[in-house]
C-alpha positions in Angstrom: 18.1 -38.4 23.9 19.9 -39.1 25.4 26.6 -40.8 27.0 28.5 -41.6 29.7 29.7 -41.8 33.0 33.1 -43.4 31.9 35.0 -43.5 29.0 33.7 -45.7 26.1 35.5 -49.1 26.6 39.1 -48.2 26.2 38.4 -45.3 23.8 38.2 -41.7 24.7 34.5 -41.1 24.0 31.2 -41.8 26.0 28.3 -44.2 25.8 25.7 -43.1 28.0 24.9 -39.4 28.6 28.4 -38.1 29.8 29.3 -36.8 33.4 31.4 -33.8 33.0 34.9 -34.1 31.9 37.8 -31.8 32.9 38.0 -30.3 29.4 34.5 -29.1 29.7 34.5 -27.6 33.0 34.6 -23.9 31.6 33.5 -23.6 28.1 32.3 -27.2 27.2 34.8 -27.1 24.3 37.7 -29.4 23.6 40.0 -29.4 20.7 40.3 -32.6 18.4 43.1 -34.8 19.3 45.2 -37.2 17.8 44.0 -40.0 20.2 40.3 -39.4 19.5 39.6 -41.7 16.9 37.0 -41.2 14.0 35.1 -44.0 15.7 34.6 -42.0 18.7 33.6 -38.5 16.9 31.0 -40.0 14.9 29.4 -41.5 17.8 29.6 -38.2 19.7 28.1 -36.4 16.6 25.2 -38.9 16.6 24.7 -38.4 20.3 24.9 -34.5 19.9 22.2 -34.8 17.1 20.1 -37.1 19.2 19.9 -34.7 22.2 18.9 -31.9 20.1 16.1 -33.7 18.6 15.1 -34.8 22.0 15.0 -31.3 23.2 13.3 -30.3 20.1 10.7 -32.8 20.4 9.9 -31.8 24.0 9.9 -28.1 23.2 7.5 -28.7 20.4 4.7 -30.9 22.1 5.0 -29.3 25.4 5.2 -25.6 24.7 5.2 -24.8 21.1 1.9 -26.6 20.3 0.3 -25.3 23.5 0.8 -21.8 22.3 -2.4 -20.0 20.8 -1.2 -19.6 17.1 -4.1 -17.5 15.7 -2.5 -17.3 12.1 -5.3 -18.9 9.9 -2.7 -21.5 8.7 -1.3 -24.9 9.7 2.1 -23.8 10.1 2.5 -25.1 13.9 1.5 -28.5 12.7 4.6 -28.7 10.4 6.9 -28.8 13.4 4.8 -31.7 15.0 4.5 -33.7 12.1 8.4 -33.2 11.6 9.0 -34.4 14.9 6.8 -37.5 14.4 8.9 -38.6 11.6 12.0 -38.6 13.6 10.4 -40.7 16.4 11.9 -43.9 14.9 15.3 -42.3 15.0 15.9 -40.4 18.3 16.0 -43.0 21.0 16.7 -46.2 18.9 19.7 -44.4 17.6 20.8 -43.4 21.3 20.4 -46.8 22.6 22.3 -48.5 19.8 25.2 -46.4 20.2 24.9 -47.1 24.1 25.0 -50.8 23.1 28.0 -50.5 20.8 30.1 -49.0 23.4 29.1 -51.1 26.2 30.9 -54.1 25.4 33.9 -53.6 27.7 31.7 -52.7 30.7 29.5 -56.0 30.3 32.6 -58.1 30.2 33.4 -56.9 33.7 32.6 -58.7 36.8 29.1 -58.4 38.2 30.3 -56.1 41.3 31.9 -53.6 38.8 28.9 -53.7 36.2 26.5 -53.5 39.4 28.3 -50.3 40.9 29.7 -48.6 37.7 26.5 -49.0 35.6 23.6 -50.3 37.1 23.8 -48.4 40.4 25.3 -45.3 38.7 22.2 -45.1 36.5 19.7 -45.7 39.1 21.1 -43.2 41.4 21.1 -40.5 38.8 17.5 -41.4 37.8 16.3 -41.4 41.4 18.1 -38.1 42.2 16.8 -36.2 39.3 13.4 -37.8 39.5 13.1 -36.0 42.9 14.4 -32.9 41.4 12.0 -33.0 38.5 9.1 -33.6 40.6 9.8 -30.8 42.9 10.4 -28.3 40.1 7.6 -29.4 37.7 5.2 -29.5 40.9 5.8 -25.7 41.4 5.6 -25.0 37.6 2.5 -27.0 36.9 1.7 -25.4 33.2 4.0 -27.6 31.5 2.0 -30.7 30.1 4.3 -33.4 31.1 4.4 -36.5 33.5 4.7 -35.7 37.0 4.1 -37.6 40.2 1.2 -36.1 42.2 1.5 -38.2 45.2 3.8 -40.4 47.1 2.2 -43.5 45.5 2.6 -42.1 42.0 6.4 -41.2 42.8 6.9 -44.6 44.1 5.4 -46.0 40.9 7.7 -43.9 38.7 10.8 -45.1 40.7 9.9 -48.6 40.1 7.7 -49.7 37.5 6.6 -46.7 35.4 9.7 -44.6 34.7 9.3 -40.8 34.2 10.6 -38.4 31.6 14.0 -39.5 32.8 13.3 -43.0 31.5 16.7 -43.4 29.4 18.7 -43.5 32.7 16.3 -46.2 34.2 16.5 -48.0 30.8 20.2 -48.2 30.7 20.4 -49.7 34.4 17.9 -52.3 33.1 19.5 -53.3 29.8 22.9 -53.3 31.5 21.5 -55.9 33.9 20.0 -58.0 31.2 23.0 -57.8 29.1 25.2 -59.0 31.8 22.8 -61.7 32.9 22.3 -63.1 29.5 26.0 -62.7 28.4 26.6 -66.4 28.0 23.6 -67.2 26.0 23.3 -67.5 22.3 22.8 -64.0 20.7 19.7 -65.3 18.9 18.1 -66.3 22.2 18.5 -62.9 23.6 17.8 -60.7 20.6 14.7 -62.7 19.3 12.5 -61.9 22.5 13.9 -58.5 22.6 12.5 -58.0 19.1 9.3 -59.6 19.8 8.9 -57.2 22.7 9.6 -54.3 20.7 7.1 -55.2 18.0 4.4 -56.3 20.5 4.7 -52.8 22.1 4.7 -50.9 18.8 1.7 -52.7 17.9 -0.1 -51.6 21.1 -0.8 -55.0 22.4 0.8 -54.4 25.9 -0.3 -51.9 28.4 2.3 -49.1 28.5 1.4 -46.2 30.7 3.9 -43.5 31.2 7.2 -44.4 29.5 7.0 -48.0 29.5 6.5 -48.1 25.8 9.9 -46.8 25.2 11.4 -48.9 27.8 10.1 -52.1 26.0 10.6 -51.0 22.4 14.4 -50.0 22.8 16.0 -53.1 24.6 16.6 -54.5 21.0 18.3 -51.6 19.9 20.6 -51.7 22.7 21.3 -55.4 22.5 21.7 -55.0 18.7 24.5 -52.4 19.4 26.2 -54.7 21.8 26.0 -57.8 19.7 26.7 -56.3 16.3 29.3 -53.9 17.4 31.9 -54.6 15.1 29.7 -54.5 12.1 28.3 -51.1 13.2 31.8 -49.7 13.4 32.9 -51.2 10.2 29.8 -49.7 8.7 30.5 -46.2 9.9 34.1 -46.3 9.0 33.3 -47.1 5.6 30.3 -45.0 5.0 30.2 -42.8 2.1 27.7 -40.3 0.0 26.5 -43.3 -1.9 25.3 -45.2 1.2 24.1 -42.0 2.7 22.1 -41.3 -0.2 20.7 -44.9 -0.1 19.9 -44.9 3.7 18.0 -41.7 3.5 16.0 -42.8 0.4 15.3 -46.0 2.2 14.0 -44.2 5.6 12.2 -41.7 3.7 10.2 -44.4 1.7 9.6 -46.5 4.8 8.2 -43.5 6.6 6.0 -42.6 3.7 4.6 -46.1 3.1 4.0 -46.5 6.8 2.1 -43.2 6.9 0.1 -44.0 3.6 -0.8 -47.4 4.8 -1.6 -46.4 8.1 0.6 -49.3 9.4 2.2 -47.5 12.6 0.5 -50.1 14.5 1.0 -53.1 12.2 3.1 -55.9 13.9 6.8 -55.5 13.2 6.4 -52.1 11.1 7.6 -49.8 13.6 10.7 -51.7 14.5 11.7 -52.3 11.0 11.4 -48.6 10.2 13.4 -47.9 13.3 16.3 -50.0 12.1 16.5 -48.2 8.8 16.3 -45.0 10.8 19.4 -46.2 12.9 21.3 -47.1 9.6 20.5 -43.6 8.4 21.8 -42.0 11.6 25.0 -43.9 11.8 25.8 -43.2 8.1 24.7 -39.5 8.5 26.7 -39.2 11.6 29.8 -40.8 9.9 29.5 -38.3 7.0 29.0 -35.2 9.2 32.3 -35.7 11.3 34.1 -35.2 7.9 32.7 -31.7 7.6 34.1 -30.1 10.9 32.2 -27.1 10.6 29.2 -29.0 11.7 30.5 -32.3 12.8 32.9 -30.9 15.4 30.1 -28.8 17.2 28.0 -31.9 17.4 30.6 -34.0 18.6 31.4 -31.6 21.4 27.8 -31.3 22.5 27.4 -35.0 22.3 30.1 -35.3 24.9 28.1 -33.5 27.4 24.5 -35.0 26.9 24.0 -36.0 30.4 23.5 -32.6 32.0 21.4 -31.4 28.9 19.2 -34.7 29.5 18.6 -34.3 33.2 18.5 -30.4 33.4 16.5 -29.6 30.2 12.6 -30.3 31.6 13.0 -28.1 34.4 14.5 -25.5 32.2 11.8 -25.9 29.6 9.0 -25.6 32.3 10.4 -22.3 33.5 10.7 -20.9 29.9 7.1 -22.0 29.2 5.6 -20.5 32.2 7.5 -17.2 31.0 6.7 -17.2 27.4 3.3 -19.0 26.7 1.0 -16.1 27.5 3.1 -13.3 25.9 3.6 -15.4 22.8 -0.2 -16.3 22.5 -0.9 -12.6 22.8 1.0 -11.5 20.0 -0.6 -10.1 17.0 -0.9 -12.2 13.8 1.8 -10.3 12.1 4.2 -10.8 14.8 3.4 -14.6 15.4 3.9 -14.8 11.6 7.4 -13.8 11.9 8.4 -16.3 14.6 6.1 -19.3 14.0 8.6 -21.4 11.9 11.6 -20.2 13.9 10.3 -20.3 17.4 11.0 -24.1 18.1 14.7 -23.6 16.9 15.3 -20.6 19.1 13.6 -22.1 22.0 15.5 -25.4 21.8 18.9 -23.4 21.5 18.0 -21.4 24.7 17.0 -24.5 26.6 20.3 -26.5 25.7 22.4 -23.3 26.4 20.7 -22.7 29.8 20.9 -26.3 30.7 24.6 -26.3 30.3 24.8 -23.1 32.3 22.9 -24.5 35.1 25.2 -27.7 34.9 28.4 -25.4 35.0 26.9 -23.4 38.0 26.2 -26.6 39.9 29.7 -27.7 39.5 31.0 -24.4 40.7 28.8 -24.8 43.8 30.6 -28.3 44.1 27.4 -30.2 43.4 29.1 -32.7 41.0 27.3 -35.5 43.1 24.3 -34.6 41.0 26.0 -35.9 37.8 27.9 -39.0 39.2 27.5 -41.5 41.9 29.5 -40.4 44.8 32.5 -42.3 45.7 33.5 -43.3 42.1 36.1 -42.2 39.7 33.3 -40.6 37.6 32.5 -38.3 40.6 36.0 -37.2 40.9 36.0 -36.4 37.3 32.6 -34.3 37.7 34.1 -32.5 40.6 
């Protein structure tokens, strides 16, 4: 998606989806400052791009492809195909960045990690799971996971995470990272990589969002263990590296599609590694172009409210728009068919931030941070 509840390490940027910062209370804007490092800006820009892609994917599969497009042309399928090509990029890149900036947190005592990270993410997951369950039950038209029974809700709280699985995963990943901190890196990374490959090959039962949970641990750990190399790569990225990374990612996607190798053991994680390299390189280049890089970085610093709020917002818009758009004439549909996902994605993100702002005005900052922590004070 989709970072943080507290500053990244000792730097100014965030790692997990951000709780609100003081500078974003009113307009979600912040001017670049001298103390905000280039390192933090590329990470923020990458997170901003990732959250856009997460929302866009949900818009495409849960709304856009549900519309009755009677155009006689495969135009709607283009968006679905594009979204599938970005699957190896979105969450692996998000979790890699989370791992890169988790190093300082993992070094802290267990009691600090348990409350500041593990409990905080589990709290956010549980609170927003309950909210999603209520809202999505009231708006049942959106094709997405929802708990229909108390037992189903308990399952989503424990072993089969919901659409909010990123928060659940971060709590689990921080626990694993802290518990294995004294072990050799290879001894930790190798099982995580094997788990990712086994899951991607379809060799494990992965109901709900368990697949994402299993596949992305290796990227969080890789970000944690290879922190310095990743930061060095981003700091020295240039156009030639970007071109090479783009070509490598594109060729890997084409080869995987041509061979039908998505389920071959190890192929999907390998393509995801190339996607992450491309994403880091592209983000490092984008921040040098302030017209695009700075808006993405600003967005990347408020990913938490977008991540937790966007699904209920999308469910409401889907309820309002599905029938009217489906009933448009062929010429009217032809005018909007290619731009509709972009417009709806922008609307969902804007409304999510507006809801967030309204909740803060209503003193509901506890929805975005564990009460009794410094992060809760920041949210308020």
